[in-house]
All heavy atoms as a GROMACS GRO file, in nm:
protein
  612
    1MET      N    1   4.037  10.533 -15.166
    1MET     CA    2   4.032  10.652 -15.086
    1MET      C    3   3.885  10.692 -15.071
    1MET      O    4   3.812  10.700 -15.168
    1MET     CB    5   4.111  10.764 -15.154
    1MET     CG    6   4.115  10.890 -15.077
    1MET     SD    7   4.205  11.026 -15.155
    1MET     CE    8   4.353  10.952 -15.211
    2GLU      N    9   3.845  10.716 -14.948
    2GLU     CA   10   3.709  10.758 -14.920
    2GLU      C   11   3.712  10.893 -14.850
    2GLU      O   12   3.811  10.931 -14.789
    2GLU     CB   13   3.641  10.657 -14.828
    2GLU     CG   14   3.622  10.520 -14.887
    2GLU     CD   15   3.560  10.425 -14.788
    2GLU    OE1   16   3.506  10.470 -14.685
    2GLU    OE2   17   3.564  10.305 -14.813
    3PHE      N   18   3.601  10.963 -14.858
    3PHE     CA   19   3.588  11.091 -14.790
    3PHE      C   20   3.476  11.080 -14.688
    3PHE      O   21   3.366  11.036 -14.720
    3PHE     CB   22   3.560  11.204 -14.890
    3PHE     CG   23   3.669  11.218 -14.992
    3PHE    CD1   24   3.649  11.178 -15.122
    3PHE    CD2   25   3.790  11.272 -14.956
    3PHE    CE1   26   3.748  11.191 -15.216
    3PHE    CE2   27   3.891  11.286 -15.048
    3PHE     CZ   28   3.870  11.246 -15.179
    4GLN      N   29   3.506  11.120 -14.563
    4GLN     CA   30   3.409  11.113 -14.454
    4GLN      C   31   3.369  11.252 -14.411
    4GLN      O   32   3.449  11.346 -14.416
    4GLN     CB   33   3.470  11.045 -14.332
    4GLN     CG   34   3.510  10.902 -14.351
    4GLN     CD   35   3.576  10.848 -14.226
    4GLN    OE1   36   3.638  10.922 -14.151
    4GLN    NE2   37   3.562  10.718 -14.204
    5ASP      N   38   3.244  11.263 -14.363
    5ASP     CA   39   3.200  11.388 -14.304
    5ASP      C   40   3.274  11.410 -14.173
    5ASP      O   41   3.307  11.315 -14.103
    5ASP     CB   42   3.050  11.387 -14.279
    5ASP     CG   43   2.970  11.391 -14.409
    5ASP    OD1   44   3.020  11.449 -14.507
    5ASP    OD2   45   2.858  11.338 -14.410
    6ILE      N   46   3.296  11.534 -14.139
    6ILE     CA   47   3.365  11.568 -14.015
    6ILE      C   48   3.260  11.578 -13.904
    6ILE      O   49   3.163  11.653 -13.917
    6ILE     CB   50   3.443  11.699 -14.030
    6ILE    CG1   51   3.555  11.678 -14.134
    6ILE    CG2   52   3.500  11.745 -13.897
    6ILE    CD1   53   3.631  11.802 -14.170
    7THR      N   54   3.282  11.502 -13.797
    7THR     CA   55   3.190  11.503 -13.683
    7THR      C   56   3.272  11.531 -13.557
    7THR      O   57   3.393  11.548 -13.563
    7THR     CB   58   3.120  11.367 -13.668
    7THR    OG1   59   3.217  11.266 -13.645
    7THR    CG2   60   3.040  11.333 -13.794
    8GLU      N   61   3.203  11.532 -13.443
    8GLU     CA   62   3.272  11.553 -13.316
    8GLU      C   63   3.368  11.438 -13.285
    8GLU      O   64   3.470  11.458 -13.220
    8GLU     CB   65   3.172  11.569 -13.203
    8GLU     CG   66   3.091  11.696 -13.212
    8GLU     CD   67   2.989  11.707 -13.101
    8GLU    OE1   68   2.989  11.623 -13.010
    8GLU    OE2   69   2.908  11.800 -13.107
    9ASN      N   70   3.335  11.317 -13.331
    9ASN     CA   71   3.420  11.201 -13.307
    9ASN      C   72   3.530  11.187 -13.411
    9ASN      O   73   3.634  11.127 -13.383
    9ASN     CB   74   3.337  11.073 -13.305
    9ASN     CG   75   3.238  11.073 -13.191
    9ASN    OD1   76   3.259  11.135 -13.088
    9ASN    ND2   77   3.126  11.004 -13.210
   10HIS      N   78   3.508  11.236 -13.531
   10HIS     CA   79   3.606  11.225 -13.640
   10HIS      C   80   3.638  11.366 -13.690
   10HIS      O   81   3.584  11.411 -13.790
   10HIS     CB   82   3.551  11.141 -13.754
   10HIS     CG   83   3.528  11.000 -13.717
   10HIS    ND1   84   3.408  10.954 -13.668
   10HIS    CD2   85   3.611  10.894 -13.719
   10HIS    CE1   86   3.418  10.825 -13.644
   10HIS    NE2   87   3.540  10.785 -13.672
   11PHE      N   88   3.726  11.434 -13.620
   11PHE     CA   89   3.763  11.569 -13.661
   11PHE      C   90   3.910  11.570 -13.703
   11PHE      O   91   3.989  11.488 -13.660
   11PHE     CB   92   3.738  11.671 -13.548
   11PHE     CG   93   3.811  11.642 -13.422
   11PHE    CD1   94   3.937  11.694 -13.401
   11PHE    CD2   95   3.755  11.563 -13.323
   11PHE    CE1   96   4.006  11.668 -13.284
   11PHE    CE2   97   3.823  11.536 -13.207
   11PHE     CZ   98   3.949  11.588 -13.187
   12PRO      N   99   3.949  11.663 -13.791
   12PRO     CA  100   4.088  11.669 -13.837
   12PRO      C  101   4.180  11.730 -13.734
   12PRO      O  102   4.140  11.820 -13.658
   12PRO     CB  103   4.079  11.757 -13.962
   12PRO     CG  104   3.962  11.844 -13.938
   12PRO     CD  105   3.865  11.762 -13.858
   13HIS      N  106   4.301  11.682 -13.730
   13HIS     CA  107   4.403  11.735 -13.640
   13HIS      C  108   4.495  11.827 -13.720
   13HIS      O  109   4.511  11.811 -13.841
   13HIS     CB  110   4.484  11.620 -13.579
   13HIS     CG  111   4.399  11.526 -13.499
   13HIS    ND1  112   4.356  11.554 -13.373
   13HIS    CD2  113   4.350  11.404 -13.529
   13HIS    CE1  114   4.284  11.455 -13.328
   13HIS    NE2  115   4.277  11.361 -13.420
   14PRO      N  116   4.556  11.926 -13.656
   14PRO     CA  117   4.650  12.013 -13.727
   14PRO      C  118   4.761  11.931 -13.793
   14PRO      O  119   4.815  11.839 -13.734
   14PRO     CB  120   4.705  12.102 -13.616
   14PRO     CG  121   4.598  12.105 -13.514
   14PRO     CD  122   4.536  11.968 -13.518
   15GLY      N  123   4.789  11.962 -13.919
   15GLY     CA  124   4.890  11.891 -13.996
   15GLY      C  125   4.833  11.781 -14.082
   15GLY      O  126   4.903  11.720 -14.162
   16GLU      N  127   4.705  11.755 -14.071
   16GLU     CA  128   4.639  11.650 -14.148
   16GLU      C  129   4.585  11.709 -14.278
   16GLU      O  130   4.538  11.822 -14.282
   16GLU     CB  131   4.523  11.592 -14.066
   16GLU     CG  132   4.452  11.477 -14.128
   16GLU     CD  133   4.345  11.420 -14.039
   16GLU    OE1  134   4.339  11.454 -13.919
   16GLU    OE2  135   4.267  11.339 -14.090
   17TYR      N  136   4.593  11.631 -14.386
   17TYR     CA  137   4.537  11.674 -14.514
   17TYR      C  138   4.390  11.640 -14.519
   17TYR      O  139   4.349  11.531 -14.481
   17TYR     CB  140   4.610  11.607 -14.631
   17TYR     CG  141   4.750  11.661 -14.650
   17TYR    CD1  142   4.860  11.590 -14.608
   17TYR    CD2  143   4.770  11.786 -14.709
   17TYR    CE1  144   4.989  11.639 -14.624
   17TYR    CE2  145   4.898  11.837 -14.726
   17TYR     CZ  146   5.006  11.762 -14.684
   17TYR     OH  147   5.132  11.812 -14.700
   18ILE      N  148   4.307  11.735 -14.566
   18ILE     CA  149   4.163  11.716 -14.579
   18ILE      C  150   4.118  11.770 -14.714
   18ILE      O  151   4.192  11.843 -14.780
   18ILE     CB  152   4.086  11.784 -14.464
   18ILE    CG1  153   4.120  11.932 -14.454
   18ILE    CG2  154   4.112  11.714 -14.332
   18ILE    CD1  155   4.041  12.007 -14.347
   19LEU      N  156   3.997  11.733 -14.754
   19LEU     CA  157   3.941  11.778 -14.881
   19LEU      C  158   3.858  11.905 -14.859
   19LEU      O  159   3.772  11.908 -14.771
   19LEU     CB  160   3.852  11.670 -14.942
   19LEU     CG  161   3.780  11.707 -15.070
   19LEU    CD1  162   3.880  11.718 -15.185
   19LEU    CD2  163   3.672  11.607 -15.103
   20TYR      N  164   3.887  12.008 -14.938
   20TYR     CA  165   3.808  12.131 -14.935
   20TYR      C  166   3.709  12.123 -15.051
   20TYR      O  167   3.746  12.133 -15.168
   20TYR     CB  168   3.900  12.252 -14.948
   20TYR     CG  169   3.832  12.386 -14.932
   20TYR    CD1  170   3.741  12.410 -14.831
   20TYR    CD2  171   3.860  12.490 -15.019
   20TYR    CE1  172   3.680  12.532 -14.817
   20TYR    CE2  173   3.800  12.613 -15.006
   20TYR     CZ  174   3.710  12.633 -14.904
   20TYR     OH  175   3.649  12.756 -14.890
   21VAL      N  176   3.582  12.101 -15.021
   21VAL     CA  177   3.481  12.068 -15.121
   21VAL      C  178   3.455  12.181 -15.221
   21VAL      O  179   3.445  12.152 -15.342
   21VAL     CB  180   3.350  12.024 -15.051
   21VAL    CG1  181   3.240  11.997 -15.152
   21VAL    CG2  182   3.376  11.901 -14.965
   22PRO      N  183   3.444  12.309 -15.182
   22PRO     CA  184   3.415  12.413 -15.284
   22PRO      C  185   3.516  12.420 -15.397
   22PRO      O  186   3.478  12.442 -15.513
   22PRO     CB  187   3.414  12.542 -15.203
   22PRO     CG  188   3.378  12.500 -15.065
   22PRO     CD  189   3.442  12.366 -15.047
   23SER      N  190   3.643  12.400 -15.369
   23SER     CA  191   3.744  12.406 -15.474
   23SER      C  192   3.788  12.267 -15.518
   23SER      O  193   3.870  12.253 -15.608
   23SER     CB  194   3.865  12.486 -15.429
   23SER     OG  195   3.931  12.418 -15.325
   24ASN      N  196   3.737  12.161 -15.451
   24ASN     CA  197   3.772  12.022 -15.481
   24ASN      C  198   3.923  12.002 -15.478
   24ASN      O  199   3.979  11.942 -15.568
   24ASN     CB  200   3.712  11.979 -15.615
   24ASN     CG  201   3.704  11.829 -15.625
   24ASN    OD1  202   3.697  11.760 -15.524
   24ASN    ND2  203   3.707  11.778 -15.746
   25SER      N  204   3.988  12.051 -15.372
   25SER     CA  205   4.132  12.039 -15.359
   25SER      C  206   4.170  11.990 -15.220
   25SER      O  207   4.094  12.006 -15.124
   25SER     CB  208   4.200  12.172 -15.390
   25SER     OG  209   4.156  12.270 -15.301
   26ILE      N  210   4.288  11.932 -15.211
   26ILE     CA  211   4.341  11.883 -15.085
   26ILE      C  212   4.413  11.999 -15.016
   26ILE      O  213   4.496  12.066 -15.078
   26ILE     CB  214   4.438  11.765 -15.106
   26ILE    CG1  215   4.369  11.653 -15.186
   26ILE    CG2  216   4.492  11.715 -14.974
   26ILE    CD1  217   4.255  11.587 -15.115
   27VAL      N  218   4.381  12.023 -14.888
   27VAL     CA  219   4.440  12.134 -14.814
   27VAL      C  220   4.498  12.082 -14.682
   27VAL      O  221   4.467  11.972 -14.639
   27VAL     CB  222   4.335  12.244 -14.785
   27VAL    CG1  223   4.287  12.307 -14.914
   27VAL    CG2  224   4.218  12.189 -14.706
   28LEU      N  225   4.583  12.162 -14.621
   28LEU     CA  226   4.648  12.126 -14.495
   28LEU      C  227   4.573  12.192 -14.379
   28LEU      O  228   4.558  12.315 -14.377
   28LEU     CB  229   4.793  12.171 -14.497
   28LEU     CG  230   4.876  12.136 -14.375
   28LEU    CD1  231   4.894  11.985 -14.365
   28LEU    CD2  232   5.011  12.204 -14.384
   29CYS      N  233   4.526  12.111 -14.285
   29CYS     CA  234   4.451  12.162 -14.171
   29CYS      C  235   4.546  12.234 -14.076
   29CYS      O  236   4.650  12.182 -14.038
   29CYS     CB  237   4.381  12.047 -14.099
   29CYS     SG  238   4.290  12.099 -13.953
   30GLY      N  239   4.507  12.354 -14.034
   30GLY     CA  240   4.585  12.430 -13.940
   30GLY      C  241   4.524  12.431 -13.802
   30GLY      O  242   4.593  12.422 -13.703
   31ALA      N  243   4.390  12.442 -13.796
   31ALA     CA  244   4.322  12.448 -13.667
   31ALA      C  245   4.176  12.407 -13.684
   31ALA      O  246   4.110  12.447 -13.780
   31ALA     CB  247   4.328  12.588 -13.609
   32PHE      N  248   4.128  12.326 -13.590
   32PHE     CA  249   3.988  12.288 -13.582
   32PHE      C  250   3.926  12.369 -13.470
   32PHE      O  251   3.965  12.357 -13.355
   32PHE     CB  252   3.974  12.138 -13.557
   32PHE     CG  253   3.833  12.092 -13.544
   32PHE    CD1  254   3.750  12.087 -13.654
   32PHE    CD2  255   3.782  12.055 -13.421
   32PHE    CE1  256   3.618  12.044 -13.642
   32PHE    CE2  257   3.650  12.011 -13.409
   32PHE     CZ  258   3.569  12.006 -13.520
   33LEU      N  259   3.831  12.458 -13.503
   33LEU     CA  260   3.777  12.552 -13.406
   33LEU      C  261   3.635  12.517 -13.364
   33LEU      O  262   3.563  12.602 -13.314
   33LEU     CB  263   3.780  12.693 -13.464
   33LEU     CG  264   3.917  12.740 -13.513
   33LEU    CD1  265   3.905  12.872 -13.587
   33LEU    CD2  266   4.013  12.751 -13.397
   34GLY      N  267   3.590  12.395 -13.383
   34GLY     CA  268   3.457  12.353 -13.346
   34GLY      C  269   3.360  12.362 -13.463
   34GLY      O  270   3.324  12.261 -13.522
   35ASP      N  271   3.317  12.482 -13.500
   35ASP     CA  272   3.226  12.498 -13.613
   35ASP      C  273   3.298  12.553 -13.737
   35ASP      O  274   3.238  12.563 -13.843
   35ASP     CB  275   3.110  12.590 -13.575
   35ASP     CG  276   3.156  12.731 -13.540
   35ASP    OD1  277   3.274  12.746 -13.500
   35ASP    OD2  278   3.076  12.824 -13.554
   36ARG      N  279   3.425  12.586 -13.724
   36ARG     CA  280   3.505  12.637 -13.835
   36ARG      C  281   3.641  12.567 -13.839
   36ARG      O  282   3.686  12.514 -13.738
   36ARG     CB  283   3.525  12.787 -13.822
   36ARG     CG  284   3.392  12.862 -13.814
   36ARG     CD  285   3.406  13.011 -13.806
   36ARG     NE  286   3.455  13.072 -13.928
   36ARG     CZ  287   3.384  13.090 -14.040
   36ARG    NH1  288   3.261  13.047 -14.045
   36ARG    NH2  289   3.436  13.150 -14.144
   37ILE      N  290   3.704  12.568 -13.955
   37ILE     CA  291   3.836  12.509 -13.972
   37ILE      C  292   3.924  12.608 -14.045
   37ILE      O  293   3.883  12.669 -14.144
   37ILE     CB  294   3.829  12.377 -14.052
   37ILE    CG1  295   3.744  12.274 -13.979
   37ILE    CG2  296   3.968  12.321 -14.078
   37ILE    CD1  297   3.728  12.144 -14.053
   38LYS      N  298   4.048  12.625 -13.996
   38LYS     CA  299   4.148  12.706 -14.065
   38LYS      C  300   4.241  12.612 -14.140
   38LYS      O  301   4.290  12.514 -14.084
   38LYS     CB  302   4.232  12.787 -13.966
   38LYS     CG  303   4.165  12.909 -13.914
   38LYS     CD  304   4.263  12.990 -13.830
   38LYS     CE  305   4.196  13.112 -13.773
   38LYS     NZ  306   4.289  13.191 -13.692
   39VAL      N  307   4.264  12.641 -14.269
   39VAL     CA  308   4.348  12.556 -14.352
   39VAL      C  309   4.443  12.641 -14.434
   39VAL      O  310   4.424  12.762 -14.449
   39VAL     CB  311   4.264  12.469 -14.448
   39VAL    CG1  312   4.175  12.374 -14.371
   39VAL    CG2  313   4.182  12.554 -14.542
   40LEU      N  314   4.547  12.575 -14.488
   40LEU     CA  315   4.638  12.638 -14.581
   40LEU      C  316   4.598  12.592 -14.720
   40LEU      O  317   4.605  12.473 -14.752
   40LEU     CB  318   4.782  12.596 -14.550
   40LEU     CG  319   4.891  12.665 -14.631
   40LEU    CD1  320   4.888  12.815 -14.603
   40LEU    CD2  321   5.025  12.607 -14.597
   41HIS      N  322   4.552  12.687 -14.803
   41HIS     CA  323   4.501  12.657 -14.937
   41HIS      C  324   4.571  12.747 -15.037
   41HIS      O  325   4.555  12.869 -15.034
   41HIS     CB  326   4.349  12.679 -14.940
   41HIS     CG  327   4.287  12.652 -15.072
   41HIS    ND1  328   4.250  12.753 -15.156
   41HIS    CD2  329   4.255  12.536 -15.134
   41HIS    CE1  330   4.197  12.701 -15.265
   41HIS    NE2  331   4.200  12.569 -15.253
   42ASN      N  332   4.653  12.688 -15.123
   42ASN     CA  333   4.729  12.762 -15.225
   42ASN      C  334   4.813  12.874 -15.164
   42ASN      O  335   4.818  12.985 -15.217
   42ASN     CB  336   4.636  12.819 -15.332
   42ASN     CG  337   4.578  12.711 -15.420
   42ASN    OD1  338   4.635  12.603 -15.434
   42ASN    ND2  339   4.462  12.738 -15.476
   43GLY      N  340   4.876  12.848 -15.051
   43GLY     CA  341   4.964  12.945 -14.988
   43GLY      C  342   4.894  13.049 -14.904
   43GLY      O  343   4.959  13.139 -14.852
   44ARG      N  344   4.764  13.039 -14.889
   44ARG     CA  345   4.687  13.135 -14.810
   44ARG      C  346   4.612  13.062 -14.699
   44ARG      O  347   4.570  12.948 -14.716
   44ARG     CB  348   4.586  13.209 -14.896
   44ARG     CG  349   4.649  13.297 -14.999
   44ARG     CD  350   4.545  13.373 -15.071
   44ARG     NE  351   4.611  13.470 -15.160
   44ARG     CZ  352   4.546  13.551 -15.237
   44ARG    NH1  353   4.416  13.550 -15.240
   44ARG    NH2  354   4.612  13.634 -15.313
   45VAL      N  355   4.593  13.132 -14.588
   45VAL     CA  356   4.514  13.075 -14.479
   45VAL      C  357   4.367  13.106 -14.506
   45VAL      O  358   4.329  13.221 -14.527
   45VAL     CB  359   4.557  13.135 -14.343
   45VAL    CG1  360   4.468  13.083 -14.232
   45VAL    CG2  361   4.702  13.100 -14.315
   46VAL      N  362   4.286  13.001 -14.507
   46VAL     CA  363   4.143  13.013 -14.532
   46VAL      C  364   4.069  12.957 -14.412
   46VAL      O  365   4.105  12.852 -14.360
   46VAL     CB  366   4.103  12.934 -14.660
   46VAL    CG1  367   3.953  12.939 -14.681
   46VAL    CG2  368   4.178  12.986 -14.780
   47GLU      N  369   3.965  13.027 -14.368
   47GLU     CA  370   3.880  12.979 -14.260
   47GLU      C  371   3.739  12.964 -14.314
   47GLU      O  372   3.685  13.058 -14.373
   47GLU     CB  373   3.882  13.078 -14.142
   47GLU     CG  374   3.808  13.029 -14.021
   47GLU     CD  375   3.822  13.123 -13.903
   47GLU    OE1  376   3.921  13.197 -13.896
   47GLU    OE2  377   3.732  13.121 -13.818
   48ASP      N  378   3.678  12.846 -14.295
   48ASP     CA  379   3.547  12.820 -14.351
   48ASP      C  380   3.469  12.725 -14.260
   48ASP      O  381   3.525  12.667 -14.167
   48ASP     CB  382   3.561  12.760 -14.490
   48ASP     CG  383   3.439  12.788 -14.579
   48ASP    OD1  384   3.335  12.833 -14.526
   48ASP    OD2  385   3.448  12.762 -14.700
   49GLN      N  386   3.342  12.706 -14.289
   49GLN     CA  387   3.254  12.618 -14.213
   49GLN      C  388   3.298  12.472 -14.226
   49GLN      O  389   3.351  12.431 -14.329
   49GLN     CB  390   3.110  12.630 -14.262
   49GLN     CG  391   3.050  12.768 -14.247
   49GLN     CD  392   3.027  12.802 -14.100
   49GLN    OE1  393   2.997  12.716 -14.019
   49GLN    NE2  394   3.043  12.928 -14.068
   50VAL      N  395   3.273  12.392 -14.122
   50VAL     CA  396   3.309  12.251 -14.120
   50VAL      C  397   3.240  12.174 -14.232
   50VAL      O  398   3.297  12.080 -14.288
   50VAL     CB  399   3.274  12.190 -13.982
   50VAL    CG1  400   3.292  12.040 -13.982
   50VAL    CG2  401   3.359  12.252 -13.874
   51GLU      N  402   3.119  12.214 -14.270
   51GLU     CA  403   3.043  12.144 -14.374
   51GLU      C  404   3.113  12.146 -14.509
   51GLU      O  405   3.083  12.064 -14.595
   51GLU     CB  406   2.903  12.206 -14.389
   51GLU     CG  407   2.816  12.189 -14.267
   51GLU     CD  408   2.843  12.292 -14.158
   51GLU    OE1  409   2.892  12.403 -14.189
   51GLU    OE2  410   2.817  12.260 -14.041
   52ASN      N  411   3.208  12.237 -14.529
   52ASN     CA  412   3.278  12.249 -14.657
   52ASN      C  413   3.404  12.162 -14.664
   52ASN      O  414   3.479  12.172 -14.761
   52ASN     CB  415   3.316  12.394 -14.684
   52ASN     CG  416   3.194  12.479 -14.711
   52ASN    OD1  417   3.094  12.430 -14.764
   52ASN    ND2  418   3.199  12.604 -14.673
   53PHE      N  419   3.427  12.079 -14.562
   53PHE     CA  420   3.545  11.994 -14.558
   53PHE      C  421   3.508  11.849 -14.538
   53PHE      O  422   3.403  11.820 -14.481
   53PHE     CB  423   3.638  12.037 -14.443
   53PHE     CG  424   3.691  12.176 -14.458
   53PHE    CD1  425   3.631  12.283 -14.395
   53PHE    CD2  426   3.805  12.200 -14.534
   53PHE    CE1  427   3.679  12.411 -14.406
   53PHE    CE2  428   3.855  12.328 -14.546
   53PHE     CZ  429   3.791  12.434 -14.483
   54LYS      N  430   3.593  11.758 -14.585
   54LYS     CA  431   3.575  11.614 -14.563
   54LYS      C  432   3.710  11.554 -14.525
   54LYS      O  433   3.814  11.595 -14.577
   54LYS     CB  434   3.524  11.547 -14.689
   54LYS     CG  435   3.391  11.599 -14.736
   54LYS     CD  436   3.300  11.487 -14.767
   54LYS     CE  437   3.168  11.543 -14.819
   54LYS     NZ  438   3.060  11.502 -14.739
   55LYS      N  439   3.706  11.457 -14.433
   55LYS     CA  440   3.827  11.384 -14.395
   55LYS      C  441   3.862  11.282 -14.502
   55LYS      O  442   3.773  11.227 -14.566
   55LYS     CB  443   3.807  11.311 -14.263
   55LYS     CG  444   3.828  11.400 -14.143
   55LYS     CD  445   3.829  11.321 -14.015
   55LYS     CE  446   3.946  11.230 -14.009
   55LYS     NZ  447   4.042  11.254 -13.905
   56ILE      N  448   3.989  11.256 -14.519
   56ILE     CA  449   4.037  11.156 -14.615
   56ILE      C  450   4.066  11.028 -14.539
   56ILE      O  451   4.138  11.029 -14.440
   56ILE     CB  452   4.162  11.205 -14.687
   56ILE    CG1  453   4.131  11.333 -14.764
   56ILE    CG2  454   4.217  11.097 -14.781
   56ILE    CD1  455   4.253  11.401 -14.819
   57LYS      N  456   4.009  10.918 -14.585
   57LYS     CA  457   4.031  10.788 -14.521
   57LYS      C  458   4.095  10.694 -14.623
   57LYS      O  459   4.040  10.669 -14.729
   57LYS     CB  460   3.899  10.729 -14.472
   57LYS     CG  461   3.916  10.596 -14.402
   57LYS     CD  462   3.785  10.542 -14.355
   57LYS     CE  463   3.808  10.407 -14.290
   57LYS     NZ  464   3.682  10.342 -14.256
   58LEU      N  465   4.214  10.643 -14.589
   58LEU     CA  466   4.284  10.548 -14.675
   58LEU      C  467   4.260  10.408 -14.624
   58LEU      O  468   4.254  10.385 -14.504
   58LEU     CB  469   4.434  10.576 -14.674
   58LEU     CG  470   4.480  10.712 -14.725
   58LEU    CD1  471   4.630  10.725 -14.710
   58LEU    CD2  472   4.440  10.729 -14.869
   59ASN      N  473   4.247  10.311 -14.717
   59ASN     CA  474   4.236  10.172 -14.674
   59ASN      C  475   4.376  10.116 -14.650
   59ASN      O  476   4.476  10.182 -14.674
   59ASN     CB  477   4.156  10.089 -14.773
   59ASN     CG  478   4.219  10.085 -14.911
   59ASN    OD1  479   4.338  10.102 -14.925
   59ASN    ND2  480   4.136  10.062 -15.012
   60GLU      N  481   4.385   9.994 -14.603
   60GLU     CA  482   4.514   9.935 -14.565
   60GLU      C  483   4.610   9.922 -14.684
   60GLU      O  484   4.730   9.942 -14.670
   60GLU     CB  485   4.492   9.798 -14.501
   60GLU     CG  486   4.424   9.805 -14.366
   60GLU     CD  487   4.500   9.889 -14.265
   60GLU    OE1  488   4.624   9.881 -14.260
   60GLU    OE2  489   4.434   9.965 -14.192
   61VAL      N  490   4.559   9.890 -14.802
   61VAL     CA  491   4.644   9.876 -14.921
   61VAL      C  492   4.706  10.010 -14.957
   61VAL      O  493   4.825  10.019 -14.987
   61VAL     CB  494   4.562   9.818 -15.038
   61VAL    CG1  495   4.644   9.815 -15.166
   61VAL    CG2  496   4.509   9.680 -15.005
   62GLU      N  497   4.627  10.116 -14.952
   62GLU     CA  498   4.678  10.249 -14.985
   62GLU      C  499   4.781  10.296 -14.881
   62GLU      O  500   4.878  10.363 -14.915
   62GLU     CB  501   4.564  10.349 -14.994
   62GLU     CG  502   4.473  10.324 -15.111
   62GLU     CD  503   4.347  10.407 -15.107
   62GLU    OE1  504   4.298  10.439 -14.997
   62GLU    OE2  505   4.297  10.442 -15.217
   63LYS      N  506   4.760  10.262 -14.754
   63LYS     CA  507   4.856  10.298 -14.651
   63LYS      C  508   4.991  10.230 -14.675
   63LYS      O  509   5.095  10.291 -14.659
   63LYS     CB  510   4.804  10.258 -14.512
   63LYS     CG  511   4.698  10.349 -14.460
   63LYS     CD  512   4.654  10.304 -14.322
   63LYS     CE  513   4.536  10.384 -14.273
   63LYS     NZ  514   4.488  10.338 -14.143
   64LYS      N  515   4.988  10.102 -14.716
   64LYS     CA  516   5.112  10.029 -14.742
   64LYS      C  517   5.185  10.088 -14.862
   64LYS      O  518   5.307  10.095 -14.865
   64LYS     CB  519   5.084   9.881 -14.766
   64LYS     CG  520   5.064   9.804 -14.640
   64LYS     CD  521   5.060   9.656 -14.671
   64LYS     CE  522   5.057   9.578 -14.542
   64LYS     NZ  523   5.063   9.435 -14.565
   65GLU      N  524   5.111  10.130 -14.965
   65GLU     CA  525   5.173  10.189 -15.084
   65GLU      C  526   5.244  10.320 -15.050
   65GLU      O  527   5.345  10.353 -15.110
   65GLU     CB  528   5.069  10.213 -15.191
   65GLU     CG  529   5.018  10.086 -15.256
   65GLU     CD  530   4.906  10.113 -15.354
   65GLU    OE1  531   4.866  10.231 -15.372
   65GLU    OE2  532   4.856  10.016 -15.413
   66LYS      N  533   5.190  10.397 -14.957
   66LYS     CA  534   5.247  10.526 -14.923
   66LYS      C  535   5.358  10.518 -14.819
   66LYS      O  536   5.430  10.614 -14.797
   66LYS     CB  537   5.138  10.619 -14.871
   66LYS     CG  538   5.035  10.651 -14.975
   66LYS     CD  539   4.989  10.791 -14.961
   66LYS     CE  540   4.898  10.827 -15.074
   66LYS     NZ  541   4.967  10.898 -15.178
   67PHE      N  542   5.374  10.402 -14.752
   67PHE     CA  543   5.475  10.387 -14.648
   67PHE      C  544   5.614  10.391 -14.707
   67PHE      O  545   5.644  10.325 -14.805
   67PHE     CB  546   5.454  10.256 -14.572
   67PHE     CG  547   5.560  10.232 -14.468
   67PHE    CD1  548   5.557  10.301 -14.349
   67PHE    CD2  549   5.663  10.141 -14.489
   67PHE    CE1  550   5.655  10.281 -14.253
   67PHE    CE2  551   5.760  10.118 -14.395
   67PHE     CZ  552   5.755  10.189 -14.275
   68VAL      N  553   5.703  10.472 -14.647
   68VAL     CA  554   5.842  10.481 -14.690
   68VAL      C  555   5.929  10.455 -14.569
   68VAL      O  556   5.915  10.518 -14.465
   68VAL     CB  557   5.873  10.623 -14.747
   68VAL    CG1  558   6.020  10.634 -14.781
   68VAL    CG2  559   5.786  10.651 -14.866
   69SER      N  560   6.020  10.359 -14.581
   69SER     CA  561   6.110  10.328 -14.472
   69SER      C  562   6.214  10.438 -14.459
   69SER      O  563   6.274  10.480 -14.557
   69SER     CB  564   6.178  10.193 -14.499
   69SER     OG  565   6.274  10.167 -14.400
   70ARG      N  566   6.240  10.481 -14.339
   70ARG     CA  567   6.338  10.587 -14.317
   70ARG      C  568   6.471  10.530 -14.268
   70ARG      O  569   6.575  10.582 -14.295
   70ARG     CB  570   6.286  10.685 -14.212
   70ARG     CG  571   6.154  10.747 -14.253
   70ARG     CD  572   6.164  10.896 -14.262
   70ARG     NE  573   6.036  10.959 -14.277
   70ARG     CZ  574   5.975  10.978 -14.393
   70ARG    NH1  575   6.028  10.934 -14.502
   70ARG    NH2  576   5.859  11.038 -14.398
   71CYS      N  577   6.468  10.421 -14.194
   71CYS     CA  578   6.589  10.364 -14.137
   71CYS      C  579   6.635  10.245 -14.223
   71CYS      O  580   6.572  10.141 -14.224
   71CYS     CB  581   6.565  10.320 -13.994
   71CYS     SG  582   6.711  10.246 -13.917
   72LYS      N  583   6.744  10.260 -14.294
   72LYS     CA  584   6.792  10.152 -14.382
   72LYS      C  585   6.866  10.044 -14.305
   72LYS      O  586   6.880   9.931 -14.350
   72LYS     CB  587   6.884  10.209 -14.489
   72LYS     CG  588   6.814  10.306 -14.580
   72LYS     CD  589   6.697  10.242 -14.649
   72LYS     CE  590   6.623  10.343 -14.734
   72LYS     NZ  591   6.498  10.296 -14.783
   73ALA      N  592   6.913  10.074 -14.184
   73ALA     CA  593   6.987   9.975 -14.105
   73ALA      C  594   6.895   9.867 -14.051
   73ALA      O  595   6.924   9.748 -14.060
   73ALA     CB  596   7.060  10.044 -13.990
   74CYS      N  597   6.782   9.908 -13.995
   74CYS     CA  598   6.692   9.809 -13.936
   74CYS      C  599   6.573   9.777 -14.024
   74CYS      O  600   6.500   9.682 -13.999
   74CYS     CB  601   6.644   9.855 -13.797
   74CYS     SG  602   6.540  10.001 -13.804
   75GLY      N  603   6.548   9.857 -14.127
   75GLY     CA  604   6.439   9.830 -14.222
   75GLY      C  605   6.303   9.875 -14.174
   75GLY      O  606   6.202   9.842 -14.234
   76SER      N  607   6.296   9.953 -14.067
   76SER     CA  608   6.164  10.000 -14.021
   76SER      C  609   6.144  10.146 -14.052
   76SER      O  610   6.224  10.215 -14.098
   76SER     CB  611   6.148   9.978 -13.872
   76SER     OG  612   6.244  10.050 -13.799
   0.00000   0.00000   0.00000
């Protein structure tokens, strides 16, 4: 698992999990507002500067480990 800086080309989408650096915790992105991000942190909505967040990047092995099949009939 790697953490990337948030840029104009690599920004978080609503519903994506990102790292909140000041508290070193994983939070749920609610809105990307350009220079600020709104997130859900410990049941509260927090709005902070983009510099305080990092995107989470999983490699292919980690993606396969997290994959869960939903359809048991076809296996996909």
